[in-house]
C-alpha positions in Angstrom: -37.3 -82.8 27.6 -35.3 -84.0 24.6 -33.0 -81.0 24.9 -32.4 -81.8 28.6 -32.1 -85.6 28.8 -30.0 -87.4 26.3 -32.9 -89.4 24.8 -30.8 -90.6 21.9 -28.6 -92.5 24.4 -31.4 -93.2 26.9 -34.7 -93.6 25.0 -37.0 -93.2 27.9 -39.7 -91.8 25.6 -39.8 -95.0 23.6 -41.4 -97.3 26.1 -41.9 -100.8 24.8 -39.4 -100.4 21.9 -36.4 -102.7 21.4 -34.0 -99.9 22.5 -36.1 -99.2 25.7 -36.3 -102.9 26.6 -32.5 -103.3 26.1 -31.9 -100.3 28.4 -34.2 -101.7 31.1 -32.6 -105.1 30.9 -29.1 -103.7 31.2 -30.1 -101.6 34.2 -31.7 -104.6 35.9 -28.6 -106.7 35.3 -26.3 -104.0 36.8 -28.7 -103.5 39.8 -28.7 -107.2 40.5 -25.0 -107.6 40.2 -23.8 -104.3 41.9 -26.7 -103.1 43.9 -26.8 -100.0 41.7 -26.7 -98.7 38.1 -25.6 -95.4 36.6 -26.6 -93.6 33.5 -23.6 -91.4 32.7 -24.4 -88.3 30.7 -28.1 -88.7 31.4 -28.5 -84.9 31.5 -26.6 -83.2 28.6 -23.6 -81.2 29.7 -24.8 -77.7 29.0 -28.1 -78.4 30.8 -26.6 -79.9 33.9 -24.3 -76.8 34.2 -27.4 -74.6 33.7 -29.2 -76.5 36.5 -26.3 -76.1 38.9 -26.0 -72.4 38.1 -29.8 -71.9 38.5 -29.7 -73.5 41.9 -26.5 -72.0 43.3 -27.9 -68.5 44.5 -30.7 -70.2 46.4 -28.3 -72.7 47.8 -26.0 -69.9 49.0 -28.8 -67.8 50.6 -31.6 -70.2 51.7 -30.3 -73.7 52.2 -30.7 -75.5 55.5 -27.5 -76.6 57.1 -27.8 -80.1 58.6 -25.0 -80.9 61.0 -25.2 -83.9 63.3 -23.4 -86.6 65.1 -25.0 -90.0 64.5 -24.4 -93.7 64.3 -24.7 -95.7 61.1 -28.4 -96.5 61.9 -29.5 -92.9 62.6 -31.0 -94.2 65.8 -30.1 -93.2 69.4 -29.8 -96.9 70.4 -30.1 -100.5 69.2 -31.8 -102.5 72.0 -29.6 -105.6 71.6 -26.3 -103.6 71.7 -24.5 -102.0 74.5 -24.1 -98.2 74.1 -20.3 -98.6 73.6 -20.5 -101.3 71.0 -18.2 -100.4 68.0 -21.1 -100.8 65.6 -22.6 -97.7 67.3 -19.6 -95.6 66.8 -20.5 -91.9 66.2 -19.7 -90.2 62.9 -20.2 -86.6 61.7 -22.4 -85.4 58.8 -22.6 -81.9 57.5 -24.7 -80.9 54.4 -26.8 -78.1 53.0 -30.3 -78.8 51.7 -32.8 -77.2 49.4 -36.3 -78.5 49.6 -38.9 -79.1 46.8 -40.7 -75.8 47.6 -37.4 -74.0 46.9 -37.0 -75.8 43.5 -40.3 -75.1 41.8 -39.9 -74.3 38.0 -36.4 -75.6 38.1 -34.9 -78.0 35.6 -34.3 -80.5 38.4 -38.0 -80.7 39.3 -38.9 -81.1 35.6 -36.6 -84.1 35.4 -38.0 -85.6 38.6 -41.6 -85.3 37.4 -40.9 -86.5 33.9 -43.4 -89.4 33.4 -41.2 -91.6 31.2 -38.4 -91.5 33.8 -40.9 -92.7 36.5 -42.1 -95.4 34.2 -38.5 -96.5 33.3 -37.6 -96.7 37.0 -40.7 -98.8 37.9 -39.8 -101.2 35.0 -36.2 -101.6 36.2 -37.3 -102.1 39.8 -40.0 -104.5 38.6 -42.8 -102.5 40.4 -46.4 -102.3 39.1 -46.0 -98.5 39.3 -44.0 -95.7 41.0 -45.3 -92.3 42.0 -43.7 -89.0 42.8 -43.9 -88.0 46.4 -46.7 -85.7 47.7 -44.5 -84.1 50.4 -43.9 -80.4 49.5 -40.5 -80.5 51.1 -39.1 -84.0 50.6 -40.2 -85.0 47.1 -37.1 -83.6 45.5 -34.1 -82.2 47.4 -30.7 -80.8 46.3 -27.9 -81.5 48.7 -24.6 -79.6 48.8 -21.3 -80.5 50.5 -18.6 -77.9 50.8 -14.9 -78.1 51.7 -14.4 -80.7 54.4 -18.0 -81.7 54.6 -19.4 -85.2 54.2 -22.4 -87.5 54.3 -21.1 -90.1 56.7 -21.7 -93.9 56.9 -25.4 -94.9 57.0 -28.1 -97.3 55.8 -31.1 -95.9 53.9 -34.6 -96.4 55.1 -36.1 -96.8 51.6 -35.5 -99.7 49.2 -33.7 -97.6 46.6 -32.4 -94.1 46.2 -32.3 -92.1 42.9 -29.8 -89.3 42.6 -28.7 -86.9 39.8 -25.2 -85.4 40.1 -25.4 -81.7 39.3 -21.8 -80.7 40.1 -18.8 -82.7 41.1 -16.2 -81.2 43.5 -12.6 -80.6 42.5 -11.5 -83.6 44.7 -13.0 -85.9 47.3 -16.7 -86.2 47.5 -16.5 -89.8 46.3 -19.3 -92.4 46.9 -18.1 -95.3 49.0 -20.2 -98.3 49.6 -20.1 -101.8 51.1 -22.6 -104.0 49.2 -24.9 -106.2 51.3 -23.2 -105.6 54.6 -26.3 -106.8 56.4 -29.5 -108.6 55.5 -33.1 -108.9 56.8 -32.0 -112.0 58.8 -28.5 -110.9 59.9 -27.6 -107.4 61.1 -23.9 -108.4 61.0 -22.9 -106.1 63.8 -19.3 -107.4 63.8 -19.1 -106.5 60.1 -20.5 -103.1 60.7 -17.9 -102.5 63.4 -15.2 -103.6 61.0 -16.4 -101.2 58.4 -16.4 -98.3 60.8 -12.9 -99.1 62.0 -11.7 -99.0 58.4 -10.9 -102.7 58.2 -13.4 -103.9 55.6 -11.6 -104.8 52.3 -14.9 -105.1 50.4 -15.5 -101.3 50.4 -15.8 -99.9 46.9 -15.5 -96.4 45.7 -17.3 -94.6 42.8 -16.7 -91.0 41.5 -19.9 -89.7 39.8 -19.6 -87.1 37.0 -22.0 -84.2 36.6 -25.1 -85.3 34.7 -25.1 -88.9 35.9 -28.3 -90.5 37.1 -27.6 -93.1 39.8 -30.0 -95.6 41.3 -28.8 -97.4 44.4 -30.2 -100.0 46.8 -29.0 -98.7 50.1 -31.2 -100.4 52.7 -28.6 -103.1 53.5 -25.6 -101.6 51.8 -23.7 -99.2 54.0 -22.5 -96.0 52.1 -21.1 -92.6 52.6 -19.7 -89.6 50.7 -16.1 -88.9 51.5 -15.1 -85.3 52.6 -15.1 -82.7 49.8 -11.9 -81.0 48.9 -11.5 -77.7 47.1 -13.7 -74.7 46.6 -16.3 -76.2 44.2 -19.0 -77.9 46.2 -20.5 -81.3 45.5 -24.2 -80.8 44.5 -26.6 -83.7 44.0 -30.4 -83.9 43.5 -32.2 -86.6 45.4 -35.5 -87.9 43.9 -38.0 -89.7 46.1 -40.5 -92.2 44.5 -42.9 -94.5 46.2 -45.1 -97.5 45.2 -48.2 -95.7 46.5 -49.4 -92.2 45.8 -49.7 -89.4 48.3 -46.7 -90.2 50.5 -45.9 -87.5 53.1 -43.4 -87.1 55.9 -44.6 -86.4 59.3 -44.1 -83.0 60.8 -41.4 -84.5 63.1 -39.6 -85.9 60.1 -39.8 -82.7 58.1 -38.5 -80.7 61.0 -35.7 -83.2 61.7 -34.4 -83.2 58.1 -35.1 -79.6 57.1 -35.5 -77.5 60.2 -39.1 -76.6 59.4 -42.4 -78.2 58.5 -44.9 -77.6 55.7 -48.4 -78.7 55.0 -49.6 -79.9 51.6 -51.4 -77.1 49.8 -53.9 -77.1 46.9 -51.0 -76.0 44.6 -48.9 -79.0 45.7 -51.9 -81.3 45.0 -52.3 -79.9 41.5 -48.6 -80.5 40.8 
């Protein structure tokens, strides 16, 4: 893995060392301050280009196109809101997805499963342990956005999201976010409406370069990817880790996200 990940800059393989502890402390600080941290150049340039090239033919031929109109909550209704409340404004998302069973033996899957990365993330997040997901479709995905396509405003269901940028577009495709727009005690529907109307001055924008690992707390921070511009698509891997082993999506969730369902096999269990 030393020829794939820049372990000189990010010494994940030196757990407990001074350099490793410094990296963990810095990531924790950024996460607390900004709700995210990024490790730019995490994957060395030639390898991230190789990973994108490796995936592109499968993306072109076999990806699932996910196109939907949705609100920021990805829910048909919010009981305490009228259907025409501005916080429930519909937005459009279009993306193309490869699932974990289409990424076996890929560089992306090798990085996702790299034990020192999992240990590092659990240390930063101050969890006793994290585990790779068991789900044969959802554990690692690669998402692609082409000319004019976007992942629109939403909140995440999980506490944190880990992504690896494989290919940046020529223009657009920027990550926009509004930190702590809501909380567990305050849904802040008025603030959500203001955001969707384009009137929130606290929205921030981040352009991620190829090879950057990003960890983001998106449960209460609204975020989106702006429309991609140009012929080079935006391609990003999404890594799913959980505090307990063996996590699976339901058949309904698999079908909703990927257009198909898959059962856990003995081969998946061995992996």
